[in-house]
C-alpha positions in Angstrom: -152.2 178.5 3.7 -150.6 175.4 5.2 -151.8 171.9 4.9 -153.0 170.2 8.0 -150.8 167.7 9.7 -153.3 164.9 9.0 -153.2 165.6 5.2 -149.4 165.7 5.3 -149.3 162.4 7.1 -151.6 160.8 4.5 -149.5 162.1 1.6 -146.3 160.7 3.1 -147.9 157.4 3.9 -148.9 156.9 0.3 -152.0 155.0 1.2 -154.5 153.9 -1.4 -158.1 152.9 -0.5 -159.5 149.6 -1.9 -158.1 146.1 -1.8 -154.6 145.3 -2.9 -154.5 142.8 -5.8 -153.8 139.0 -5.3 -154.3 136.6 -8.1 -157.4 134.5 -7.6 -156.7 130.9 -6.4 -157.4 128.1 -8.9 -157.1 124.4 -8.6 -154.2 123.2 -10.7 -153.6 119.4 -11.1 -150.2 117.9 -10.5 -150.2 116.3 -13.9 -152.4 115.9 -17.0 -154.8 113.0 -16.8 -154.3 112.0 -20.4 -150.5 112.4 -20.4 -150.1 108.8 -19.0 -148.3 106.7 -21.5 -146.6 109.5 -23.2 -142.8 109.4 -23.5 -141.2 111.4 -20.8 -139.9 114.7 -22.2 -136.2 115.2 -22.5 -134.5 118.6 -22.2 -135.0 120.5 -25.5 -132.9 123.6 -25.1 -132.6 124.0 -28.8 -136.3 124.2 -29.3 -137.6 127.6 -30.4 -139.4 129.5 -27.7 -141.1 131.9 -30.1 -141.6 130.3 -33.5 -143.5 127.2 -32.3 -144.0 126.0 -35.8 -140.3 125.4 -36.3 -140.8 121.9 -34.9 -142.5 120.9 -38.1 -139.4 121.7 -40.2 -141.5 123.0 -43.1 -140.0 126.2 -44.7 -143.1 127.0 -46.7 -145.3 126.8 -43.5 -142.7 128.9 -41.6 -142.7 131.6 -44.2 -146.5 131.8 -44.2 -146.8 132.0 -40.5 -144.3 134.8 -40.1 -146.5 136.9 -42.3 -149.5 136.6 -39.9 -148.1 139.1 -37.4 -147.2 141.5 -40.2 -150.1 141.4 -42.6 -153.1 139.9 -40.9 -155.7 142.6 -40.5 -157.3 141.2 -37.3 -153.8 141.2 -35.7 -153.3 144.8 -37.0 -156.6 145.9 -35.4 -155.6 144.4 -32.0 -152.1 145.8 -32.2 -153.6 149.3 -32.7 -155.8 148.8 -29.7 -152.8 147.8 -27.6 -151.0 151.0 -28.6 -154.1 152.9 -27.6 -154.1 151.1 -24.2 -150.4 152.0 -23.6 -151.2 155.7 -24.4 -153.9 155.6 -21.8 -151.4 154.4 -19.3 -149.2 157.4 -20.1 -152.1 159.8 -19.8 -153.2 158.4 -16.4 -149.6 158.6 -15.1 -149.4 162.3 -16.0 -152.4 162.9 -13.7 -150.1 162.2 -10.7 -148.1 165.4 -11.5 -149.0 169.1 -11.5 -150.3 170.6 -14.7 -149.2 174.0 -15.9 -151.0 176.2 -18.4 -150.5 179.7 -19.7 -152.8 182.3 -21.2 -152.4 185.7 -22.8 -154.9 188.1 -24.2 -155.3 191.7 -25.4 -158.7 193.3 -25.8 -160.1 196.7 -26.7 -163.7 197.5 -25.7 -166.1 200.4 -26.1 -168.7 201.3 -23.5 -171.1 204.1 -22.6 -172.8 206.8 -24.6 -169.5 208.6 -25.1 -168.1 205.5 -26.7 -165.1 205.5 -24.5 -162.4 203.1 -25.5 -160.5 200.9 -23.0 -157.7 198.5 -23.5 -156.9 195.4 -21.4 -153.8 193.2 -21.6 -152.9 190.2 -19.5 -150.3 187.5 -19.3 -150.9 184.7 -16.8 -149.6 181.2 -15.9 -151.4 178.8 -13.7 -150.7 175.5 -12.1 -152.8 172.9 -10.4 -152.1 169.6 -8.7 -154.6 167.1 -7.4 -153.0 165.5 -4.4 -153.6 161.7 -4.5 -154.4 161.4 -0.8 -156.7 158.4 -1.1 -154.9 156.7 -4.0 -157.6 157.2 -6.6 -155.2 158.3 -9.2 -152.8 155.5 -8.4 -155.6 153.0 -8.6 -156.6 154.4 -11.9 -153.1 154.1 -13.2 -153.0 150.5 -11.8 -156.2 149.7 -13.6 -155.0 151.1 -16.9 -151.7 149.3 -16.6 -153.5 146.0 -16.0 -155.9 146.8 -18.9 -152.9 147.5 -21.2 -151.3 144.2 -20.1 -154.6 142.5 -20.9 -154.6 144.1 -24.3 -151.0 142.8 -24.9 -152.2 139.3 -24.0 -155.2 139.6 -26.2 -153.0 140.7 -29.1 -150.8 137.6 -28.5 -153.9 135.4 -28.3 -155.4 136.8 -31.6 -152.0 136.3 -33.3 -151.6 132.7 -32.0 -155.2 131.9 -33.0 -154.6 133.2 -36.6 -151.3 131.3 -36.8 -153.0 128.1 -35.5 -155.8 128.5 -38.1 -153.3 129.0 -40.9 -151.2 125.9 -39.8 -154.3 123.7 -39.7 -155.4 125.0 -43.1 -151.9 124.4 -44.5 -151.8 120.8 -43.4 -155.3 120.1 -44.6 -154.4 121.6 -48.0 -151.3 119.4 -48.2 -153.3 116.3 -47.4 -155.8 117.3 -50.0 -153.0 117.4 -52.5 -152.2 113.8 -51.6 -155.8 112.8 -51.8 -156.2 114.5 -55.2 -153.0 112.8 -56.4 -154.3 109.4 -55.2 -157.6 110.0 -57.1 -155.6 111.0 -60.2 -153.6 107.7 -60.0 -156.9 105.8 -59.7 -158.4 107.7 -62.6 -155.5 106.9 -64.8 -155.8 103.2 -63.9 -159.5 103.2 -64.3 -159.1 104.8 -67.7 -156.8 102.0 -68.8 -159.2 99.4 -67.5 -162.1 101.1 -69.4 -160.1 101.1 -72.6 -159.3 97.4 -72.3 -162.9 96.5 -71.4 -164.3 98.7 -74.2 -162.0 96.9 -76.7 -163.2 93.5 -75.4 -166.8 94.7 -75.5 -166.4 95.8 -79.2 -164.9 92.3 -79.8 -167.9 90.7 -78.1 -165.9 89.1 -75.3 -167.1 91.4 -72.5 -170.6 92.3 -71.4 -172.3 95.6 -71.4 -172.7 95.5 -67.6 -168.9 95.2 -67.2 -168.4 98.2 -69.4 -171.0 100.2 -67.5 -169.3 99.2 -64.2 -165.9 100.4 -65.5 -167.4 103.7 -66.6 -169.2 104.1 -63.3 -165.9 103.5 -61.4 -164.0 106.0 -63.5 -166.6 108.8 -63.3 -167.1 108.3 -59.6 -163.3 108.8 -59.0 -163.4 112.0 -61.2 -166.3 113.4 -59.3 -164.5 112.8 -56.0 -161.4 114.5 -57.3 -163.4 117.5 -58.5 -165.1 117.7 -55.1 -161.7 117.9 -53.4 -160.5 120.5 -55.9 -163.0 123.2 -54.9 -162.3 122.4 -51.2 -158.6 122.9 -51.8 -159.3 126.2 -53.6 -161.3 127.5 -50.7 -158.7 126.4 -48.2 -156.1 128.3 -50.3 -158.3 131.3 -50.2 -158.5 131.1 -46.4 -154.7 131.0 -46.1 -154.5 134.1 -48.3 -156.9 136.0 -46.0 -154.9 135.0 -42.9 -151.7 136.5 -44.4 -153.6 139.7 -45.4 -153.7 139.3 -49.2 -156.4 138.6 -51.8 -157.0 135.1 -53.2 -156.2 136.4 -56.6 -152.7 137.5 -55.5 -151.9 134.2 -53.7 -151.2 130.7 -54.9 -149.8 127.6 -53.2 -148.8 125.0 -55.8 -149.7 121.4 -55.1 -146.9 119.5 -53.4 -146.4 116.5 -51.1 -146.4 117.1 -47.3 -142.7 116.9 -46.2 -143.1 118.3 -42.7 -142.1 116.4 -39.6 -144.9 115.4 -37.2 -143.4 116.5 -33.9 -143.4 114.6 -30.6 -145.2 117.1 -28.3 -143.0 117.8 -25.3 -144.9 117.4 -22.0 -145.3 120.4 -19.7 -146.4 120.6 -16.1 -149.9 121.9 -15.6 -148.9 124.9 -13.5 -147.0 126.3 -16.5 -150.3 126.6 -18.4 -151.2 129.7 -16.4 -148.2 131.6 -17.8 -148.1 130.0 -21.3 -151.6 130.7 -22.5 -152.3 134.3 -23.6 -156.1 133.9 -23.2 -155.6 132.9 -19.5 -153.2 135.9 -19.0 -155.8 138.1 -20.6 -158.5 137.0 -18.2 -156.2 137.3 -15.2 -155.2 140.9 -16.1 -158.8 141.8 -16.4 -159.2 140.6 -12.8 -156.4 142.9 -11.8 -157.9 145.8 -13.6 -161.3 145.1 -12.0 -159.6 145.0 -8.6 -158.1 148.4 -9.1 -161.5 149.7 -10.3 -162.9 148.8 -6.9 -160.4 151.1 -5.3 -161.3 153.9 -7.6 -164.9 153.5 -6.7 -164.2 153.5 -3.0 -162.2 156.7 -3.4 -165.4 158.4 -4.3 -166.4 158.4 -0.6 -163.5 160.8 0.1 -162.9 164.4 -0.9 -160.4 165.5 -3.5 -157.7 168.0 -2.6 -156.3 170.2 -5.3 -153.6 172.8 -4.9 -153.8 175.7 -7.4 -151.7 178.7 -8.0 -151.7 181.4 -10.7 -149.7 184.5 -11.4 -149.1 187.0 -14.1 -149.6 190.6 -15.2 -152.6 192.7 -16.1 -152.6 196.2 -17.5 -154.5 198.6 -19.7 -151.3 199.5 -21.5 -149.2 197.0 -23.2 -145.8 198.7 -22.8 -146.1 198.6 -19.0 -147.6 195.1 -18.8 -144.6 193.4 -17.3 -144.0 196.0 -14.6 -144.2 195.1 -10.9 -147.3 197.1 -10.0 -149.3 195.2 -12.6 -148.6 191.8 -11.2 -151.5 189.6 -10.1 -151.4 186.2 -8.3 -153.5 183.8 -6.4 -152.7 180.7 -4.3 -154.9 178.3 -2.4 -156.1 174.7 -1.9 -159.5 173.4 -3.0 -161.3 170.6 -1.2 -164.2 169.1 -3.0 -166.4 166.1 -2.2 -169.9 164.8 -2.3 -172.0 165.6 0.7 -175.2 163.7 -0.3 -175.7 161.5 -3.4 -178.5 159.2 -2.1 -176.4 156.0 -2.5 -174.8 156.7 -5.9 -171.2 156.2 -4.7 -172.1 153.0 -2.8 -173.9 151.7 -5.9 -170.7 152.4 -8.0 -168.7 150.4 -5.4 -171.1 147.5 -5.6 -171.0 147.6 -9.4 -167.2 147.5 -9.3 -167.2 144.6 -6.8 -169.7 142.7 -8.9 -167.6 143.3 -12.0 -164.6 141.9 -10.1 -166.5 138.8 -9.1 -167.5 138.3 -12.8 -163.9 138.7 -14.0 -162.7 136.2 -11.4 -165.3 133.7 -12.6 -164.2 134.3 -16.2 -160.6 133.8 -15.3 -161.3 130.5 -13.5 -163.4 129.4 -16.4 -160.6 130.2 -18.8 -158.2 128.1 -16.7 -160.7 125.2 -16.7 -161.2 125.5 -20.5 -157.4 125.5 -21.0 -157.0 122.3 -19.1 -159.9 120.7 -20.9 -158.4 121.6 -24.3 -155.0 120.1 -23.4 -156.5 116.9 -22.0 -158.8 116.6 -25.1 -155.9 117.0 -27.6 -153.6 114.7 -25.6 -156.1 111.8 -25.7 -157.0 112.5 -29.3 -153.3 112.4 -30.4 -152.6 109.3 -28.3 -155.6 107.5 -29.8 -154.9 108.7 -33.4 -151.4 107.3 -33.2 -152.8 103.8 -32.8 -155.7 104.5 -35.2 -153.4 105.6 -38.0 -151.2 102.5 -37.5 -154.3 100.3 -37.7 -155.6 102.1 -40.8 -152.1 101.8 -42.4 -152.3 98.0 -42.0 -155.8 98.0 -43.4 -154.7 100.2 -46.4 -151.7 97.9 -47.1 -154.0 94.8 -46.9 -156.5 96.4 -49.3 -153.8 97.3 -51.8 -152.5 93.8 -51.7 -156.0 92.4 -52.3 -156.4 94.8 -55.3 -153.1 93.7 -56.7 -154.1 90.0 -56.5 -157.5 90.5 -58.1 -155.9 92.5 -60.9 -153.6 89.6 -61.7 -156.4 87.1 -61.5 -158.5 89.2 -63.9 -155.7 89.5 -66.3 -155.3 85.8 -66.2 -159.0 85.4 -66.9 -159.8 83.8 -63.6 -162.4 86.3 -62.3 -164.8 88.9 -63.5 -164.1 92.6 -63.6 -166.7 93.2 -60.9 -164.3 91.6 -58.4 -161.6 93.9 -59.6 -163.8 96.9 -59.2 -164.8 95.9 -55.7 -161.3 95.5 -54.5 -160.0 98.6 -56.3 -162.8 100.7 -54.7 -162.0 99.2 -51.3 -158.3 99.9 -51.7 -159.0 103.5 -52.8 -161.4 104.0 -49.8 -158.9 102.7 -47.3 -156.1 104.9 -48.6 -158.3 107.9 -48.5 -159.4 107.0 -45.0 -155.7 106.8 -44.0 -155.0 110.3 -45.5 -158.1 111.7 -43.6 -156.8 110.3 -40.3 -153.4 111.8 -41.0 -155.0 115.1 -41.7 -156.8 114.9 -38.3 -153.5 114.0 -36.7 -151.6 117.0 -38.1 -154.5 119.3 -37.1 -154.6 117.9 -33.6 -150.8 118.3 -33.2 -151.2 122.1 -34.0 -154.2 122.3 -31.6 -152.2 120.7 -28.8 -149.2 123.0 -29.3 -151.5 126.0 -29.2 -153.5 124.7 -26.2 -150.1 124.6 -24.4 -149.6 128.2 -25.3 -147.5 127.9 -28.4 -144.2 129.7 -28.0 -145.7 132.5 -26.0 -144.6 133.4 -22.5 -146.2 135.8 -20.1 -143.4 138.5 -20.1 -145.5 141.2 -18.5 -144.7 144.8 -19.4 -144.6 147.1 -16.4 -145.1 150.4 -18.2 -142.8 152.1 -15.8 
């Protein structure tokens, strides 16, 4: 049986029903609003394109972040889902080609009152091929490819998110180390003061109120240090979870922060669409939804399948493969829906509505990406001036405390004045460290908002 010329023409033309994909248009500004005043970026060819954290020059941080993509269980989950999506692409590609199967059987049966015995033996191979006249199978493959690419972007986004969280925890932990060390210095100083004042109180040259003030100051500093200690422990536990280990098996000894706060290189806004994996994920979902519209539209048209089978059938096994026992069949099959009371059109409308929803989600992801970059740009720009101002305030408070200590030792003032200036100095230094912690965290957030070191290197799954 021959195919009609119309079907042959359709096969050769390779048409596919449904809309061809075009990336939805989005408004991209020519520059970031809050980038004004930032130093113009210079070429940084030596900067890492993958390990974005290398700009901090902290080997401990680098070692921890490398473990995220290896041991983090959330990352492992999404990596497995990505492999599943790739396997689905391979499966849908195989649908474009004929499938061949073979069967063989040998039976013995008894029938009738005389219990006659009959044997039956057969060996058969069959092949079928659904001709993709309307492009349904190609659109399905296109949809699965886009979904797999979305899964790859989602894996990258989850990995980047976990790395960002770990880096922020690490910097906060290191600042806590500095805050605890500062409290310990104050505790040691307050303990010395308390010893001196207690001696004076025993000698009758100092009042009970002064002794109580010194004790209050010492215990308040101890309480603050203990409060930071449990916060540090919990932060250390969070880091352990992010690298896929138990808190009991992980320890990060206290140490000063020796990393380098990087100058964030500027980037043109249009690059954000290729540098953020969450935006790429949303865009690939749009592409998958677009292909799904074509699959739904193909439901209006009939499916054409070519099938053929051949083999041997005989009542005796020894003559099974002889020419007289051969059997075969060949023919096309055309199947389609004649009446479905609007079910196909409803599926098309569902697919189009899903596409509209994914387009809106993509555009929202782009808007959110620009908002995050602008937010962290203005935060870092302001924090730079705020930290400098707080540094001056901290230096002035330390100088005031030094002067009052000397005056107290010379007998010129009461200890209450010393306690007041010491508390002010400690508070100003702690405020400075808190601002620096915010500054380090914001630098990580900006790098991640700009996409980290990720680039949209889309897999074609050819």
